[in-house]
C-alpha positions as CSV (number, residue, x, y, z in Angstrom):
1,M,129.1,80.6,97.2
2,E,126.2,78.6,98.6
3,K,122.9,78.7,96.6
4,T,119.7,79.2,98.5
5,K,116.7,77.1,97.6
6,P,113.7,79.0,96.3
7,I,110.9,79.2,98.9
8,K,107.9,77.0,97.9
9,R,105.0,79.4,98.3
10,S,101.4,78.1,98.9
11,A,99.0,79.1,96.1
12,A,97.0,80.9,98.8
13,I,99.9,83.2,99.5
14,V,101.7,83.5,96.2
15,E,99.7,86.6,95.1
16,F,100.9,88.5,98.1
17,S,104.5,87.5,97.1
18,R,103.6,88.8,93.6
19,D,102.6,92.1,95.1
20,H,106.0,92.2,96.9
21,H,107.7,91.8,93.6
22,F,106.1,95.1,92.4
23,A,107.0,96.8,95.7
24,L,110.6,95.7,95.3
25,L,110.5,97.1,91.8
26,L,109.3,100.4,93.3
27,L,112.3,100.4,95.6
28,W,114.6,99.9,92.6
29,K,112.9,102.8,90.8
30,I,113.4,105.1,93.8
31,R,117.1,104.1,94.0
32,E,117.6,104.6,90.3
33,G,116.0,108.0,90.5
34,L,118.2,109.1,93.4
35,K,121.3,107.7,91.8
36,N,120.6,109.6,88.6
37,S,119.9,112.9,90.5
38,I,116.3,113.0,89.7
39,E,114.4,115.7,91.6
40,P,113.2,114.1,94.8
41,S,109.7,115.6,94.4
42,R,109.2,113.7,91.1
43,I,110.2,110.4,92.9
44,G,108.1,111.3,96.0
45,S,105.0,112.0,93.9
46,Y,105.3,108.5,92.3
47,V,105.9,106.9,95.7
48,I,102.8,108.5,97.2
49,H,100.7,107.5,94.2
50,F,102.0,103.9,94.3
51,F,101.4,103.8,98.1
52,D,97.8,105.0,97.8
53,Q,96.9,102.8,94.8
54,D,98.9,99.6,95.5
55,L,100.4,99.3,99.0
56,I,97.4,100.4,101.0
57,P,95.1,97.8,99.4
58,H,97.9,95.2,99.8
59,F,98.4,96.1,103.5
60,Q,94.7,95.9,104.1
61,A,94.4,92.5,102.5
62,E,97.3,91.1,104.4
63,E,95.8,92.4,107.7
64,E,92.3,91.1,107.0
65,I,93.1,87.9,105.2
66,L,96.5,86.7,106.5
67,F,97.4,88.3,109.8
68,S,93.9,87.7,111.2
69,R,94.6,83.9,110.9
70,L,97.1,84.3,113.8
71,P,96.3,85.0,117.5
72,K,96.4,88.7,118.3
73,E,99.4,88.2,120.5
74,N,101.4,86.2,118.0
75,A,104.9,87.9,117.8
76,L,105.1,87.7,114.0
77,R,101.6,89.2,113.6
78,L,102.5,92.0,116.0
79,Q,105.8,92.7,114.2
80,A,104.1,92.8,110.8
81,E,101.3,95.1,112.1
82,E,103.8,97.4,113.7
83,E,105.9,97.6,110.5
84,H,102.7,98.5,108.6
85,R,102.0,101.3,111.1
86,N,105.6,102.5,110.7
87,I,105.4,102.6,106.9
88,Y,102.1,104.6,107.2
89,R,103.9,107.1,109.5
90,I,106.7,107.5,107.0
91,M,104.2,108.0,104.2
92,D,102.3,110.6,106.3
93,A,105.6,112.6,106.6
94,M,106.4,112.1,102.9
95,K,102.9,113.4,101.9
96,K,103.7,116.6,103.8
97,N,107.1,117.0,102.1
98,P,107.5,114.8,99.0
99,A,110.7,116.5,98.0
100,E,112.6,115.3,101.1
101,P,115.3,112.8,100.1
102,A,115.7,111.5,103.7
103,A,112.0,110.4,103.6
104,L,112.7,108.4,100.4
105,D,115.6,106.7,102.1
106,Q,113.7,105.9,105.2
107,F,110.8,104.6,103.1
108,T,113.0,102.3,101.0
109,E,114.7,100.9,104.1
110,A,111.5,100.3,106.0
111,L,109.6,98.7,103.1
112,E,112.5,96.5,102.0
113,S,113.0,95.2,105.5
114,H,109.3,94.6,105.9
115,I,109.0,92.6,102.6
116,R,112.1,90.5,103.5
117,F,110.5,89.7,106.9
118,E,107.2,88.7,105.4
119,E,108.8,86.6,102.7
120,R,111.4,84.9,104.8
121,E,109.5,84.5,108.2
122,L,105.9,85.4,108.3
123,F,104.6,83.7,105.1
124,N,106.5,80.5,105.9
125,Y,105.1,80.5,109.4
126,L,101.6,81.0,108.0
127,Q,102.0,78.2,105.5
128,D,103.1,75.9,108.2
129,N,100.6,76.9,110.9
130,I,97.2,77.5,109.3
131,S,95.0,74.7,108.1
132,E,94.5,73.6,104.5
133,A,90.9,74.8,104.8
134,E,92.1,78.3,105.7
135,L,94.6,78.2,102.9
136,S,91.9,77.3,100.4
137,E,89.7,80.1,101.8
138,I,92.5,82.6,101.2
139,A,93.1,81.3,97.7
140,S,89.3,81.7,96.9
141,W,89.4,85.2,98.3
142,L,92.4,86.0,96.1
143,K,90.7,84.7,93.0
144,A,87.9,87.2,93.5
145,R,90.2,90.1,94.2
146,T,90.3,92.9,91.7
147,H,93.6,94.5,92.9
148,D,96.2,94.8,90.2
149,P,99.6,95.8,91.2
150,G,102.0,97.8,89.0
151,V,100.4,101.2,89.0
152,A,100.6,103.1,85.6
153,W,102.6,106.3,85.8
154,S,103.5,108.6,83.0
155,D,106.7,110.1,84.5
156,T,109.2,107.2,84.2
157,F,111.9,109.1,86.0
158,W,113.8,105.8,86.6
159,D,114.6,105.7,82.9
160,N,116.0,109.2,82.8
161,K,119.6,110.1,83.4
162,R,118.8,113.7,84.2
163,P,115.7,115.6,85.2
164,K,113.4,116.8,82.5
165,K,113.6,120.6,81.8
């Protein structure tokens, strides 16, 4: 089995990768909940809360601080922006019916694919194609940021083996 080398992430972008870690943890929680037959509405409520409190600020920061460094017609920028719009559409549907297991599946697939794309392609491209001055500017902005991923939630359904009665 071939080992892959870890990606060396610029300090200007590492905080976005940290946010991705928490989003991947969200996906694990969703999958654990579904695997353990937790009521989908409990999972959906958490996903909506996490999305509103964590992912929306993350998406906005990526679009304003990172994607804007690329030309509007850049294929990677266009893909990332379209994936954000798709995730917003999925969330709009989930907010209308948080108990729909298919929406949870659709969300997990879309978000995981999006994170993998950003980590493996877009962030590497940004690191290689924007100036050191721009990277320093991004790093300064991140230091001033007050966003803290890892939203607190009292219903830790992912630790439960069966739904609470």
